[in-house]
C-alpha positions in Angstrom: 19.5 0.9 3.2 16.2 -0.7 2.2 14.2 2.2 3.5 16.4 4.7 1.7 16.3 2.7 -1.5 12.5 2.6 -1.6 12.0 6.1 -0.4 14.1 7.5 -3.2 12.6 5.4 -6.0 9.0 5.1 -4.8 8.6 8.7 -3.6 10.1 10.0 -6.8 7.7 8.1 -8.9 4.6 8.6 -6.8 5.0 12.1 -5.4 3.9 13.7 -8.6 1.2 11.2 -9.4 -1.9 12.6 -7.7 -4.4 12.9 -10.5 -8.1 13.3 -10.6 -8.1 10.7 -13.4 -7.8 7.9 -10.8 -11.0 8.8 -8.8 -14.2 6.8 -9.0 -16.7 8.0 -11.5 -19.8 8.6 -9.4 -19.9 12.1 -11.0 -17.7 13.1 -13.9 -14.1 12.9 -12.9 -13.3 16.4 -14.0 -16.4 17.8 -12.1 -15.2 16.1 -8.9 -11.7 17.2 -9.3 -12.7 20.8 -9.9 -15.1 20.7 -7.0 -12.6 19.2 -4.5 -9.6 21.2 -5.7 -11.4 24.5 -5.0 -13.0 23.5 -1.7 -11.6 24.9 1.5 -10.0 22.2 3.7 -12.9 22.3 6.2 -15.5 21.8 3.5 -13.5 18.9 2.0 -13.0 17.4 5.4 -16.8 17.4 6.0 -17.3 15.6 2.7 -14.6 13.1 3.6 -16.1 12.5 7.0 -19.5 11.9 5.3 -17.8 8.9 3.5 -17.1 10.4 0.1 -14.1 8.4 -1.2 -12.9 11.0 -3.6 -13.0 13.6 -0.8 -11.1 11.3 1.5 -8.4 10.9 -1.2 -8.1 14.7 -1.5 -8.0 15.2 2.2 -5.1 12.7 2.3 -3.2 14.6 -0.4 -3.6 17.9 1.5 -2.1 16.2 4.6 0.6 14.6 2.5 1.7 17.9 0.9 0.7 20.3 3.7 -1.8 22.3 1.6 -4.0 24.4 3.9 -3.0 22.1 6.8 0.3 21.0 8.4 2.0 18.1 6.7 0.9 15.0 8.7 1.9 11.6 7.2 -0.2 9.7 9.8 -3.4 11.7 8.8 -2.5 11.2 5.1 -2.2 7.5 5.6 -5.5 7.3 7.6 -7.4 9.2 4.8 -5.7 7.3 2.0 -6.7 4.1 3.6 -10.3 5.1 3.9 -10.4 5.9 0.2 -8.4 2.8 -0.7 -10.8 0.6 1.2 -13.6 2.1 -0.9 -11.8 1.1 -4.1 -9.9 4.3 -5.1 -6.9 2.8 -6.9 -4.6 5.8 -6.5 -5.3 5.6 -2.8 -4.5 1.9 -2.8 -1.2 2.7 -4.5 -0.3 5.3 -1.9 -1.4 3.1 1.0 0.7 0.2 -0.4 3.7 2.5 -0.8 3.3 4.0 2.7 3.0 0.5 4.3 6.1 -0.8 2.5 8.0 2.3 3.6 6.5 2.7 7.0 5.4 6.3 6.2 2.7 7.5 8.5 2.2 3.9 9.8 4.1 0.8 10.9 6.1 -0.8 8.1 4.3 -3.9 6.8 5.6 -5.1 3.4 3.1 -8.0 3.2 0.0 -5.7 3.7 1.6 -3.1 1.5 2.0 -5.6 -1.3 -1.7 -6.5 -1.0 -2.7 -2.8 -1.5 -0.3 -2.5 -4.4 -1.8 -5.6 -6.0 -5.3 -4.1 -5.6 -4.2 -1.0 -7.4 -2.4 -3.1 -10.1 -5.6 -5.1 -10.6 -7.3 -1.8 -11.5 -4.7 -1.3 -14.2 -2.4 1.2 -12.4 1.0 0.5 -13.8 2.7 2.5 -11.1 1.6 -0.2 -8.6 3.0 -3.0 -10.9 6.2 -1.1 -11.1 6.5 -0.7 -7.3 5.8 -4.5 -6.9 8.6 -5.1 -9.4 11.0 -2.9 -7.4 10.2 -4.9 -4.2 10.8 -8.2 -6.0 14.0 -6.9 -7.5 15.3 -5.6 -4.2 14.5 -9.0 -2.7 16.4 -10.6 -5.5 13.3 -12.4 -6.9 14.3 -11.6 -10.5 11.7 -13.7 -12.3 8.9 -12.2 -10.2 10.4 -8.7 -10.8 10.4 -9.3 -14.5 6.8 -10.4 -14.3 5.7 -7.2 -12.6 7.8 -5.0 -14.9 6.2 -6.8 -17.8 2.7 -6.0 -16.3 3.7 -2.4 -15.8 4.2 -2.0 -19.5 0.7 -3.4 -20.2 -1.6 -2.2 -17.4 -4.6 0.0 -18.2 -4.0 3.4 -16.7 -0.6 3.8 -18.3 1.9 6.3 -17.2 4.4 6.6 -20.1 7.3 7.4 -17.8 6.7 4.1 -15.9 6.5 2.2 -19.2 9.9 3.6 -20.2 11.5 2.8 -16.9 10.0 -0.7 -16.9 11.3 -1.4 -20.4 14.8 -0.4 -19.2 14.5 -2.6 -16.1 13.3 -5.6 -18.2 16.3 -5.2 -20.5 18.7 -5.1 -17.5 17.1 -8.1 -15.9 17.0 -10.1 -19.1 20.8 -10.1 -19.2 20.7 -12.2 -15.9 17.7 -14.5 -16.8 17.5 -17.5 -19.0 15.1 -17.5 -21.9 13.0 -20.0 -20.0 12.8 -17.8 -16.9 11.7 -14.8 -19.1 9.1 -17.0 -20.7 7.8 -18.1 -17.3 7.6 -14.5 -16.2 5.7 -13.4 -19.3 3.4 -16.4 -18.9 2.7 -15.5 -15.3 2.0 -11.9 -16.3 -0.5 -13.2 -19.0 -2.2 -15.4 -16.4 -2.4 -12.5 -13.9 -4.1 -10.3 -16.4 -6.6 -13.0 -17.4 -7.5 -13.6 -13.7 -8.4 -9.9 -13.2 
């Protein structure tokens, strides 16, 4: 049940969220995106093997969606992780999701949370939203409220996520005391200040 729950919600949110906007800015983002989106898979793979984080991210997306190569979740995870470990927040988001779900790798919620928190610390509100979903599923409602609150404020805002977070906060608020809500908002404030 847990796997189905997360697969449906997380995949639905994240599957369309592969954007060049979330790549490191060693060159201009649009120049990198244009360059990598038009490269053949073999050219892109050579760049990725040379350690280019953005190329590693794009190789992972090609494996994830089966573009010019067979779909391979294990290869997608491997390449997302390489990019994530070099600080690409969209890759951190995908690695976290894949670890939580056990997609292309062994399921490891604790490690998945760490990657989601890294992405959230870069302002990716999709990561905050996914952390909130985990907390809500685990019935940690104050923590869930905190992460939903953060997902309405983080830097790289996805408006769809903001709307979903607002709805979730409203639903949770019906089951929390004013003091619990205040605690959750205070923790969200402190988390942002610590970043």
